[in-house]
DOPARO-238096 format. One record per residue: residue number from 1; x, y, z of N, C-alpha, C in turn. Coordinates in steps of 0.001 Angstrom, whole numbers. Layout:
[NUM; [X; Y; Z]; [X; Y; Z]; [X; Y; Z]] ...
//
This chain:
[1; [16072; -47234; -20909]; [15649; -48444; -21629]; [14864; -48059; -22877]] [2; [15262; -48602; -23990]; [14575; -48290; -25230]; [13350; -49183; -25424]] [3; [12423; -48670; -26220]; [11231; -49447; -26541]; [11632; -50632; -27410]] [4; [11178; -51811; -27021]; [11518; -53035; -27746]; [10338; -53628; -28498]] [5; [9109; -53292; -28081]; [7936; -53951; -28662]; [6720; -53044; -28519]] [6; [5826; -53113; -29507]; [4592; -52329; -29484]; [3396; -53248; -29712]] [7; [2427; -53218; -28810]; [1152; -53891; -28981]; [209; -52906; -29677]] [8; [-408; -53323; -30775]; [-1203; -52408; -31597]; [-2653; -52884; -31656]] [9; [-3573; -52017; -31252]; [-4996; -52333; -31261]; [-5669; -51516; -32363]] [10; [-6336; -52205; -33291]; [-7017; -51536; -34402]; [-8455; -52021; -34486]] [11; [-9265; -51283; -35249]; [-10696; -51565; -35218]; [-11162; -52590; -36238]] [12; [-10395; -52843; -37289]; [-10879; -53801; -38281]; [-9713; -54315; -39142]] [13; [-9978; -55378; -39934]; [-8893; -56069; -40645]; [-8162; -55238; -41690]] [14; [-8828; -54278; -42351]; [-8105; -53519; -43374]; [-7026; -52634; -42741]] [15; [-7310; -52065; -41560]; [-6284; -51302; -40854]; [-5172; -52239; -40375]] [16; [-5540; -53437; -39961]; [-4536; -54424; -39560]; [-3585; -54715; -40716]] [17; [-4130; -54935; -41903]; [-3289; -55236; -43055]; [-2452; -54028; -43464]] [18; [-3035; -52831; -43364]; [-2289; -51624; -43700]; [-1090; -51450; -42777]] [19; [-1311; -51579; -41479]; [-225; -51362; -40524]; [780; -52507; -40521]] [20; [353; -53691; -40899]; [1304; -54797; -41045]; [2401; -54417; -42032]] [21; [2025; -53665; -43062]; [2984; -53239; -44079]; [3677; -51930; -43726]] [22; [2984; -51045; -43026]; [3530; -49716; -42761]; [4407; -49649; -41515]] [23; [4068; -50383; -40480]; [4811; -50266; -39228]; [6298; -50640; -39355]] [24; [6649; -51691; -40112]; [8089; -51974; -40239]; [8872; -50818; -40859]] [25; [8202; -50023; -41693]; [8862; -48878; -42318]; [9092; -47750; -41327]] [26; [8346; -47751; -40211]; [8461; -46680; -39224]; [9121; -47127; -37927]] [27; [8948; -48397; -37571]; [9485; -48895; -36303]; [10865; -49513; -36426]] [28; [11273; -49804; -37646]; [12584; -50419; -37821]; [12649; -51791; -37171]] [29; [13594; -51976; -36255]; [13801; -53278; -35626]; [12884; -53526; -34430]] [30; [12090; -52542; -34039]; [11161; -52716; -32921]; [10048; -53672; -33347]] [31; [9809; -54699; -32569]; [8776; -55677; -32914]; [7391; -55133; -32585]] [32; [6377; -55725; -33190]; [5009; -55316; -32903]; [4071; -56496; -33115]] [33; [2907; -56402; -32479]; [1866; -57412; -32640]; [542; -56692; -32788]] [34; [-185; -56992; -33875]; [-1448; -56339; -34179]; [-2628; -57157; -33680]] [35; [-3636; -56453; -33149]; [-4862; -57085; -32673]; [-6042; -56359; -33315]] [36; [-6716; -57013; -34264]; [-7852; -56394; -34953]; [-9156; -56763; -34267]] [37; [-10105; -55829; -34282]; [-11427; -56043; -33732]; [-12441; -56130; -34872]] [38; [-13687; -56385; -34532]; [-14722; -56536; -35558]; [-15110; -55196; -36158]] [39; [-15029; -54130; -35354]; [-15411; -52796; -35796]; [-14947; -51800; -34738]] [40; [-15181; -50538; -34986]; [-14787; -49491; -34044]; [-15475; -49658; -32698]] [41; [-16763; -49921; -32716]; [-17497; -50056; -31459]; [-17013; -51266; -30655]] [42; [-16624; -52314; -31349]; [-16076; -53489; -30666]; [-14775; -53130; -29961]] [43; [-13918; -52392; -30641]; [-12660; -51972; -30020]; [-12926; -51110; -28797]] [44; [-13797; -50096; -28946]; [-14055; -49179; -27841]; [-14715; -49891; -26663]] [45; [-15604; -50838; -26955]; [-16294; -51557; -25881]; [-15344; -52432; -25079]] [46; [-14291; -52916; -25720]; [-13370; -53841; -25059]; [-12047; -53200; -24657]] [47; [-11918; -51906; -24917]; [-10626; -51263; -24693]; [-10255; -51212; -23211]] [48; [-11176; -50839; -22342]; [-10848; -50727; -20918]; [-10400; -52062; -20322]] [49; [-11175; -53153; -20481]; [-10687; -54421; -19906]; [-9378; -54891; -20533]] [50; [-9197; -54605; -21819]; [-7947; -55026; -22457]; [-6762; -54257; -21889]] [51; [-6925; -52952; -21721]; [-5835; -52154; -21168]; [-5567; -52508; -19711]] [52; [-6620; -52820; -18960]; [-6419; -53263; -17579]; [-5605; -54558; -17546]] [53; [-5863; -55428; -18507]; [-5075; -56652; -18601]; [-3622; -56356; -18891]] [54; [-3359; -55426; -19824]; [-1985; -55040; -20133]; [-1299; -54454; -18901]] [55; [-2031; -53641; -18138]; [-1440; -52955; -16986]; [-879; -53930; -15954]] [56; [-1366; -55166; -15962]; [-926; -56160; -14983]; [421; -56795; -15336]] [57; [799; -56733; -16626]; [2012; -57454; -16993]; [2946; -56705; -17941]] [58; [2538; -55576; -18469]; [3300; -54920; -19527]; [4694; -54512; -19064]] [59; [5749; -55011; -19709]; [7115; -54595; -19342]; [7339; -53116; -19651]] [60; [8285; -52511; -18982]; [8557; -51089; -19179]; [9098; -50785; -20571]] [61; [9590; -51794; -21268]; [10113; -51591; -22620]; [9044; -51790; -23695]] [62; [7804; -52031; -23297]; [6694; -52216; -24221]; [5833; -50950; -24262]] [63; [5170; -50740; -25396]; [4209; -49658; -25533]; [2940; -50202; -26203]] [64; [1867; -49449; -26067]; [589; -49804; -26686]; [195; -48683; -27639]] [65; [-179; -49033; -28861]; [-677; -48083; -29855]; [-2129; -48440; -30161]] [66; [-3015; -47464; -30024]; [-4431; -47654; -30348]; [-4760; -46759; -31540]] [67; [-5294; -47348; -32620]; [-5624; -46582; -33824]; [-7088; -46797; -34170]] [68; [-7848; -45702; -34266]; [-9256; -45776; -34656]; [-9542; -44728; -35721]] [69; [-10596; -44954; -36511]; [-11065; -43956; -37462]; [-11882; -42903; -36726]] [70; [-11789; -41664; -37180]; [-12655; -40644; -36607]; [-14094; -40856; -37038]] [71; [-14291; -41242; -38305]; [-15628; -41310; -38899]; [-16260; -39925; -38772]] [72; [-17435; -39828; -38172]; [-18094; -38522; -38060]; [-18007; -37942; -36650]] [73; [-17175; -38523; -35804]; [-17049; -38038; -34441]; [-16157; -36801; -34367]] [74; [-16349; -36037; -33290]; [-15460; -34924; -33012]; [-14094; -35489; -32624]] [75; [-13060; -35061; -33321]; [-11727; -35643; -33143]; [-11203; -35437; -31722]] [76; [-11369; -34222; -31185]; [-10860; -33936; -29847]; [-11614; -34735; -28789]] [77; [-12935; -34864; -28982]; [-13730; -35626; -28018]; [-13352; -37101; -28047]] [78; [-13130; -37640; -29251]; [-12745; -39042; -29376]; [-11376; -39278; -28743]] [79; [-10439; -38379; -29001]; [-9100; -38509; -28405]; [-9190; -38442; -26881]] [80; [-10008; -37527; -26366]; [-10162; -37408; -24919]; [-10772; -38681; -24330]] [81; [-11709; -39274; -25056]; [-12318; -40525; -24590]; [-11285; -41636; -24511]] [82; [-10461; -41762; -25535]; [-9423; -42789; -25538]; [-8426; -42566; -24397]] [83; [-8034; -41322; -24198]; [-7086; -41021; -23123]; [-7690; -41318; -21752]] [84; [-8975; -41003; -21597]; [-9635; -41255; -20310]; [-9702; -42752; -20010]] [85; [-9972; -43555; -21034]; [-10006; -45004; -20853]; [-8631; -45519; -20442]] [86; [-7595; -44989; -21072]; [-6231; -45408; -20738]; [-5900; -45077; -19288]] [87; [-6243; -43876; -18858]; [-5955; -43481; -17479]; [-6749; -44322; -16487]] [88; [-8018; -44633; -16820]; [-8829; -45462; -15934]; [-8218; -46850; -15780]] [89; [-7551; -47317; -16824]; [-6891; -48625; -16772]; [-5566; -48570; -16021]] [90; [-5135; -47365; -15682]; [-3877; -47226; -14954]; [-2666; -47072; -15842]] [91; [-2871; -46678; -17110]; [-1769; -46522; -18052]; [-1719; -45079; -18542]] [92; [-579; -44438; -18385]; [-436; -43049; -18800]; [-325; -42952; -20326]] [93; [-831; -41838; -20864]; [-816; -41617; -22305]; [239; -40592; -22689]] [94; [531; -40551; -23975]; [1466; -39555; -24491]; [955; -38148; -24209]] [95; [-357; -37948; -24277]; [-926; -36629; -24033]; [-691; -36164; -22607]] [96; [-775; -37094; -21658]; [-695; -36697; -20248]; [725; -36573; -19725]] [97; [1633; -37432; -20157]; [2985; -37413; -19576]; [4104; -37294; -20606]] [98; [3768; -37251; -21899]; [4798; -37127; -22918]; [5360; -38465; -23358]] [99; [6219; -38419; -24353]; [6725; -39642; -24971]; [7624; -40453; -24055]] [100; [8346; -39801; -23164]; [9334; -40516; -22350]; [8696; -41535; -21419]] [101; [7576; -41151; -20788]; [6998; -41983; -19737]; [5694; -42657; -20116]] [102; [5127; -42331; -21247]; [3811; -42872; -21592]; [3900; -44361; -21916]] [103; [2801; -45057; -21675]; [2687; -46454; -22055]; [1716; -46644; -23211]] [104; [829; -45653; -23437]; [-192; -45763; -24476]; [-142; -44550; -25397]] [105; [-149; -44813; -26693]; [-275; -43757; -27694]; [-1595; -43977; -28429]] [106; [-2504; -42997; -28355]; [-3783; -43071; -29045]; [-3716; -42209; -30294]] [107; [-4076; -42799; -31433]; [-4028; -42062; -32688]; [-5311; -42296; -33480]] [108; [-5711; -41251; -34245]; [-6965; -41269; -34981]; [-6689; -41057; -36458]] [109; [-7243; -41937; -37295]; [-7184; -41754; -38747]; [-8332; -40830; -39134]] [110; [-8002; -39674; -39692]; [-9008; -38666; -40026]; [-9166; -38623; -41540]] [111; [-10311; -38932; -42033]; [-11530; -39413; -41412]; [-11512; -40930; -41279]] [112; [-10837; -41576; -42230]; [-10758; -43045; -42252]; [-9401; -43444; -42811]] [113; [-9128; -44733; -42797]; [-7874; -45251; -43338]; [-7622; -44739; -44749]] [114; [-8667; -44664; -45554]; [-8489; -44270; -46962]; [-7929; -42868; -47123]] [115; [-8057; -42014; -46099]; [-7441; -40686; -46179]; [-5929; -40797; -46339]] [116; [-5359; -41834; -45738]; [-3919; -42024; -45853]; [-3522; -42381; -47281]] [117; [-4423; -43017; -48030]; [-4128; -43330; -49432]; [-4033; -42040; -50247]] [118; [-4970; -41122; -49994]; [-4922; -39844; -50709]; [-3658; -39072; -50359]] [119; [-3086; -39340; -49195]; [-1856; -38670; -48788]; [-618; -39169; -49501]] [120; [-714; -40305; -50160]; [414; -40834; -50944]; [-152; -41374; -52255]] [121; [-542; -40455; -53139]; [-1216; -40858; -54369]; [-290; -41620; -55306]] [122; [1005; -41418; -55198]; [1935; -42204; -56012]; [1825; -43687; -55684]] [123; [1601; -44000; -54401]; [1425; -45400; -54014]; [150; -45963; -54611]] [124; [-918; -45155; -54627]; [-2182; -45594; -55234]; [-1992; -45851; -56719]] [125; [-1293; -44964; -57399]; [-1096; -45112; -58841]; [-160; -46274; -59178]] [126; [766; -46571; -58277]; [1614; -47743; -58494]; [786; -49015; -58391]] [127; [-139; -49031; -57429]; [-1004; -50199; -57255]; [-2064; -50283; -58341]] [128; [-2580; -49121; -58747]; [-3681; -49061; -59719]; [-3328; -48030; -60790]] [129; [-2544; -48418; -61794]; [-1944; -47467; -62741]; [-2939; -46657; -63578]] [130; [-4171; -47134; -63732]; [-5121; -46392; -64569]; [-5758; -45209; -63843]] [131; [-5523; -45080; -62566]; [-6095; -43968; -61794]; [-5424; -42655; -62202]] [132; [-6195; -41581; -62263]; [-5680; -40280; -62693]; [-4589; -39777; -61756]] [133; [-3517; -39250; -62333]; [-2417; -38709; -61523]; [-2721; -37306; -61014]] [134; [-3782; -36664; -61534]; [-4073; -35271; -61166]; [-4979; -35151; -59938]] [135; [-5408; -36264; -59372]; [-6323; -36217; -58228]; [-5809; -35311; -57098]] [136; [-4555; -35422; -56655]; [-4108; -34598; -55519]; [-4111; -33096; -55790]] [137; [-4077; -32706; -57055]; [-4042; -31278; -57383]; [-5434; -30650; -57429]] [138; [-6478; -31475; -57363]; [-7847; -30961; -57406]; [-8283; -30527; -56013]] [139; [-9024; -29436; -55951]; [-9391; -28817; -54676]; [-9999; -29775; -53657]] [140; [-10911; -30676; -54040]; [-11539; -31536; -53024]; [-10580; -32520; -52358]] [141; [-9382; -32702; -52952]; [-8487; -33752; -52470]; [-7152; -33230; -51947]] [142; [-6986; -31910; -51904]; [-5695; -31357; -51488]; [-5410; -31613; -50017]] [143; [-6446; -31672; -49209]; [-6301; -32028; -47793]; [-6909; -33409; -47597]] [144; [-6104; -34444; -47528]; [-6640; -35810; -47454]; [-7558; -36045; -46259]] [145; [-7373; -35283; -45186]; [-8175; -35480; -43975]; [-9467; -34685; -43987]] [146; [-9735; -33965; -45065]; [-10947; -33142; -45123]; [-11780; -33456; -46356]] [147; [-11633; -34641; -46902]; [-12398; -35028; -48087]; [-13858; -35246; -47695]] [148; [-14756; -34592; -48388]; [-16177; -34648; -48048]; [-16847; -35846; -48700]] [149; [-17886; -36357; -48035]; [-18703; -37404; -48641]; [-18311; -38812; -48284]] [150; [-17467; -38984; -47261]; [-17031; -40327; -46887]; [-15783; -40708; -47652]] [151; [-14648; -40781; -46972]; [-13369; -40974; -47666]; [-13311; -42271; -48437]] [152; [-13778; -43367; -47848]; [-13673; -44630; -48568]; [-14632; -44658; -49746]] [153; [-15794; -44008; -49616]; [-16733; -43968; -50746]; [-16153; -43173; -51913]] [154; [-15488; -42060; -51599]; [-14858; -41254; -52648]; [-13730; -42037; -53304]] [155; [-12916; -42698; -52486]; [-11826; -43516; -53022]; [-12384; -44612; -53930]] [156; [-13461; -45256; -53508]; [-14089; -46296; -54317]; [-14540; -45750; -55664]] [157; [-15197; -44586; -55669]; [-15704; -44017; -56930]; [-14563; -43689; -57886]] [158; [-13462; -43150; -57367]; [-12324; -42817; -58219]; [-11753; -44084; -58857]] [159; [-11597; -45136; -58065]; [-11071; -46377; -58622]; [-12048; -47023; -59595]] [160; [-13324; -46932; -59308]; [-14309; -47519; -60220]; [-14311; -46796; -61558]] [161; [-14145; -45472; -61537]; [-14089; -44728; -62800]; [-12866; -45136; -63622]] [162; [-11827; -45632; -62953]; [-10621; -46093; -63653]; [-10710; -47570; -64029]] [163; [-11842; -48203; -63712]; [-12049; -49585; -64113]; [-11740; -50625; -63057]] [164; [-11536; -50187; -61810]; [-11235; -51126; -60726]; [-12453; -51278; -59801]] [165; [-12550; -52433; -59157]; [-13574; -52678; -58125]; [-14987; -52347; -58604]] [166; [-15352; -52843; -59771]; [-16671; -52554; -60327]; [-17789; -53032; -59412]] [167; [-17561; -54104; -58671]; [-18594; -54633; -57778]; [-18462; -54100; -56352]] [168; [-17578; -53131; -56139]; [-17408; -52535; -54819]; [-15990; -52676; -54300]] [169; [-15546; -51678; -53550]; [-14191; -51657; -53019]; [-13958; -52812; -52057]] [170; [-12923; -53579; -52310]; [-12510; -54630; -51390]; [-11401; -54027; -50516]] [171; [-11796; -53639; -49310]; [-10936; -52815; -48469]; [-9627; -53504; -48085]] [172; [-9703; -54771; -47759]; [-8485; -55476; -47350]; [-7519; -55587; -48520]] [173; [-8039; -55915; -49684]; [-7187; -55997; -50874]; [-6544; -54653; -51173]] [174; [-7331; -53576; -51090]; [-6797; -52237; -51364]; [-5719; -51869; -50351]] [175; [-5943; -52218; -49089]; [-4945; -51911; -48056]; [-3618; -52584; -48371]] [176; [-3689; -53848; -48762]; [-2462; -54574; -49070]; [-1763; -54002; -50298]] [177; [-2549; -53682; -51334]; [-1978; -53192; -52580]; [-1346; -51813; -52410]] [178; [-2080; -50889; -51781]; [-1588; -49512; -51674]; [-466; -49404; -50655]] [179; [-648; -49978; -49489]; [320; -49780; -48401]; [1657; -50456; -48670]] [180; [1661; -51452; -49530]; [2935; -52078; -49886]; [3837; -51102; -50637]] [181; [3240; -50055; -51226]; [4013; -49074; -51992]; [4154; -47733; -51276]] [182; [3529; -47569; -50123]; [3544; -46273; -49449]; [4892; -45952; -48831]] [183; [5252; -44677; -48897]; [6448; -44156; -48254]; [5983; -43256; -47107]] [184; [6091; -43697; -45856]; [5579; -42899; -44738]; [6162; -41494; -44645]] [185; [7365; -41306; -45150]; [8025; -40008; -45003]; [7445; -38928; -45907]] [186; [6647; -39307; -46915]; [6120; -38304; -47849]; [4611; -38163; -47756]] [187; [3956; -38912; -46886]; [2502; -38880; -46823]; [2011; -37516; -46348]] [188; [1070; -36924; -47074]; [595; -35570; -46767]; [-617; -35543; -45847]] [189; [-1138; -36699; -45458]; [-2238; -36739; -44491]; [-1714; -36317; -43118]] [190; [-2343; -35321; -42519]; [-1878; -34852; -41214]; [-2060; -35919; -40144]] [191; [-3147; -36682; -40229]; [-3358; -37718; -39221]; [-2313; -38821; -39357]] [192; [-1910; -39128; -40588]; [-835; -40103; -40756]; [476; -39530; -40240]] [193; [717; -38249; -40519]; [1925; -37612; -40034]; [2006; -37613; -38515]] [194; [846; -37443; -37852]; [820; -37469; -36391]; [1164; -38862; -35876]] [195; [674; -39891; -36561]; [1013; -41267; -36190]; [2504; -41506; -36359]] [196; [3033; -41137; -37494]; [4449; -41358; -37774]; [5330; -40619; -36765]] [197; [5000; -39367; -36473]; [5792; -38585; -35528]; [5780; -39213; -34137]] [198; [4599; -39682; -33717]; [4495; -40300; -32392]; [5326; -41568; -32310]] [199; [5309; -42365; -33370]; [6077; -43602; -33371]; [7579; -43322; -33373]] [200; [8003; -42371; -34188]; [9424; -42035; -34233]; [9891; -41484; -32892]] [201; [9068; -40635; -32287]; [9396; -40090; -30972]; [9480; -41199; -29932]] [202; [8571; -42157; -30042]; [8515; -43272; -29103]; [9796; -44099; -29135]] [203; [10247; -44453; -30328]; [11371; -45374; -30429]; [12718; -44670; -30315]] [204; [12730; -43347; -30453]; [13998; -42621; -30375]; [14269; -42045; -29007]] [205; [13266; -42108; -28103]; [13394; -41505; -26786]; [13735; -42557; -25747]] [206; [14706; -42277; -24917]; [15052; -43175; -23821]; [13936; -43157; -22781]] [207; [13492; -44312; -22365]; [12486; -44390; -21311]; [13098; -44012; -19969]] [208; [12318; -43312; -19138]; [12786; -42956; -17802]; [12345; -43959; -16763]] [209; [11686; -45028; -17201]; [11202; -46035; -16263]; [12364; -46886; -15775]] 
//
């Protein structure tokens, strides 16, 4: 049985808007429904009861995708925490049983959603043409997941220097503008690549359930 639908849990509205535009490019005809929380802590605090609720009714052709920002947390520890919550709810993860049998895929944006923008700078420049095209070639930005100083703050400063968002980055607007132009197949962010690979593996693998 192939995957027919994905329930997606995210921590805030800008990620919701980003994935609203990006998921159709990766999932194709597979349907999805996004559920945004107030913040990362809100998602984590409610994740166990929500997953327990899913465990009571989730069809075998459905999957759950959980996406959170790493922020300043240890990536491996955060991933282990998410996997442990999934197992406590009675739902196996991709880490524990692989793509064929898992019901939950946990993914982390390293460090934040804005790292994915640096991974597809052509999309940023299409949305905001005055931004410098040489940003990806500069040492601090060659690895989108290792940008120092807070990824969204750095992204904000670059756009402000180009004359955008003088009063501060409007994250939801930026998500809609940039992600509408993003090509998932060329994004150089490793965390985005891990998300894309997991989704492609999910929808291309026959379920053994």
